[in-house]
C-alpha positions in Angstrom: -9.1 -23.8 -22.6 -8.6 -25.5 -19.2 -5.8 -24.1 -17.1 -3.9 -26.0 -14.4 -3.7 -24.5 -11.0 -0.2 -23.2 -11.8 -1.2 -21.6 -15.1 -2.8 -18.4 -13.6 0.3 -17.7 -11.5 2.6 -18.3 -14.5 0.4 -16.1 -16.7 0.4 -13.4 -14.0 4.2 -13.3 -13.9 4.5 -13.2 -17.7 1.9 -10.5 -18.2 3.3 -8.4 -15.3 6.6 -8.1 -17.2 5.4 -4.7 -18.6 7.9 -2.6 -17.0 10.1 -2.1 -20.1 6.9 -1.3 -22.1 5.8 1.4 -19.7 9.3 2.9 -19.7 9.4 2.9 -23.5 5.9 3.9 -24.6 4.2 5.2 -21.5 1.2 3.6 -19.8 -1.5 5.3 -21.9 0.1 4.1 -25.2 0.4 0.5 -24.1 -2.3 -1.8 -25.6 -3.3 -5.3 -24.5 -1.7 -6.5 -27.8 1.6 -5.0 -26.6 1.4 -6.8 -23.3 0.4 -10.2 -24.9 3.3 -9.9 -27.4 5.7 -9.0 -24.6 4.5 -11.8 -22.4 4.1 -14.3 -25.3 0.5 -15.1 -24.4 -2.6 -14.9 -26.6 -5.4 -12.4 -26.1 -7.8 -15.2 -25.0 -5.2 -16.2 -22.3 -4.9 -12.6 -21.1 -8.7 -12.0 -20.9 -9.2 -15.3 -19.1 -7.4 -13.6 -16.1 -7.9 -9.9 -16.6 -10.5 -7.6 -18.0 -8.2 -4.9 -19.2 -4.6 -3.5 -18.7 -6.0 -1.5 -15.9 -7.1 -4.7 -14.2 -3.6 -6.1 -14.7 -2.2 -3.0 -13.1 -4.3 -3.5 -10.0 -3.5 -7.2 -9.9 0.2 -6.4 -10.0 -0.1 -4.4 -6.9 -1.5 -7.5 -5.1 2.1 -8.6 -4.7 2.9 -5.4 -2.9 -0.1 -5.9 -0.7 1.1 -9.4 0.3 4.7 -8.1 0.9 3.5 -5.3 3.2 1.1 -7.5 5.0 3.8 -10.1 5.7 6.1 -7.4 6.9 3.4 -6.1 9.2 2.7 -9.5 10.6 6.3 -10.1 11.4 6.5 -6.6 13.1 3.5 -7.1 15.2 4.7 -10.4 16.3 8.4 -9.6 17.0 8.3 -6.0 18.4 7.6 -5.4 22.1 7.4 -1.6 22.0 4.7 0.6 20.4 6.9 2.3 18.0 8.0 -1.0 16.4 4.3 -2.1 16.1 3.1 1.1 14.4 3.5 2.4 10.8 5.1 -0.9 9.8 4.4 -0.3 6.2 6.4 3.0 6.1 10.1 1.9 5.4 9.3 -1.0 3.1 6.9 1.2 1.1 9.6 4.0 0.7 12.1 1.3 -0.4 9.6 -0.3 -2.9 8.8 3.1 -4.3 12.4 4.2 -4.7 13.0 0.9 -6.6 10.2 1.7 -9.0 10.8 5.4 -9.5 11.3 5.0 -13.1 7.9 3.4 -13.6 6.4 6.2 -11.4 7.9 8.9 -13.6 6.6 7.1 -16.7 3.1 6.8 -15.3 2.6 10.1 -13.4 -0.3 12.0 -14.7 -1.7 9.0 -16.5 -4.6 6.7 -15.8 -2.2 4.0 -14.8 -0.5 6.3 -12.3 -3.8 7.2 -10.8 -4.8 3.7 -10.5 -1.5 2.7 -8.8 -1.7 5.5 -6.3 -5.4 4.8 -5.5 -4.7 1.1 -5.0 -1.6 1.8 -2.8 -3.7 4.2 -0.8 -6.4 1.5 -0.1 -3.6 -1.0 0.8 -2.1 1.3 3.3 -5.6 2.2 4.7 -6.2 -1.5 5.4 -2.9 -1.9 7.1 -3.3 1.1 9.3 -6.8 -0.1 10.3 -5.3 -3.4 11.3 -2.6 -1.7 13.4 -5.1 0.4 15.2 -7.3 -2.6 16.1 -4.2 -4.5 17.2 -3.1 -1.6 19.4 -6.2 -0.2 20.8 -9.1 -2.7 20.2 -12.6 -1.5 19.6 -13.4 2.2 19.3 -15.2 3.4 22.4 -17.9 6.0 22.2 -16.5 9.6 22.3 -13.0 8.6 21.1 -11.4 10.0 18.0 -13.1 8.0 15.1 -10.8 5.2 13.8 -11.4 6.1 10.3 -10.4 9.7 10.8 -7.0 8.4 12.1 -6.7 6.1 9.1 -7.3 8.9 6.7 -5.0 11.3 8.6 -2.1 8.8 8.6 -2.5 7.5 5.0 -3.3 11.0 3.5 -0.1 12.4 5.2 2.0 9.5 4.0 0.8 9.6 0.4 1.5 13.3 0.3 5.0 12.8 1.6 5.6 9.8 -0.7 4.5 11.6 -3.9 6.5 14.8 -2.8 9.6 12.6 -2.4 9.2 10.8 -5.7 8.4 14.0 -7.6 11.7 15.4 -6.3 13.6 12.4 -7.4 13.7 10.4 -4.2 17.0 12.0 -3.2 16.8 11.4 0.5 17.3 7.7 1.6 14.2 5.7 2.3 15.3 5.1 5.9 15.7 8.8 6.6 12.3 9.4 5.0 10.9 6.7 7.3 12.4 8.3 10.4 11.2 11.8 9.6 7.6 10.6 8.8 7.5 8.6 11.9 8.6 11.7 13.9 5.7 13.8 12.3 3.0 11.1 12.5 3.7 9.2 15.7 2.7 12.2 18.0 -0.7 12.3 16.5 -1.1 8.5 16.6 0.0 8.3 20.2 -2.5 11.0 21.1 -5.2 9.0 19.4 -4.1 5.7 21.2 -4.1 7.5 24.5 -7.7 8.8 23.8 -8.9 5.4 22.9 -7.4 3.9 26.0 -8.8 6.7 28.2 -12.4 6.4 26.7 -12.2 2.6 27.1 -11.2 2.9 30.7 -13.9 5.4 31.4 -16.5 3.0 29.8 -15.3 0.1 31.9 -15.5 2.1 35.1 -19.0 3.3 34.3 -20.1 -0.2 33.6 -18.6 -1.5 36.9 -20.3 1.2 39.0 
């Protein structure tokens, strides 16, 4: 079967409408046949785009990646202060998570939940790496390793996010964002200062 350029996007939208299924049956109990029936597509169409329901799960999070990437791009362009250019993912991720807390509850402890959290962790890691590069440039010798900073920030955020969701997400997303920023910014600022200091030392050494 030959698909037009619009067909894959249309199929993605239709197959991604599995939220009611997840809430009703739970992720583990959902089959590809269930997804195809809900989306009104054939199995051959489904497997033309996805290898499994897990693959569909990961693909669905690509929209979240694009959303957070666009938000980061706008923040890095518009903001003139360091605080506005760091942790740009935090508030929109809290807001997105709260809007999908019913799916989180239905998926927690399942393979689908593990896939979602792992994919989100990778998305946030990529975003934090980009922010560090934009804010501090290359990592000079002797500075705190960039990947250590990425793992520190993302690990802390994921721990806070899951704690918040497990507790019913009772605190508003904006308040969660403010508190996380207060906790994380000090460590990030220390890292950025270390990067800048090491870069300055390297330049002075090269010029003498």
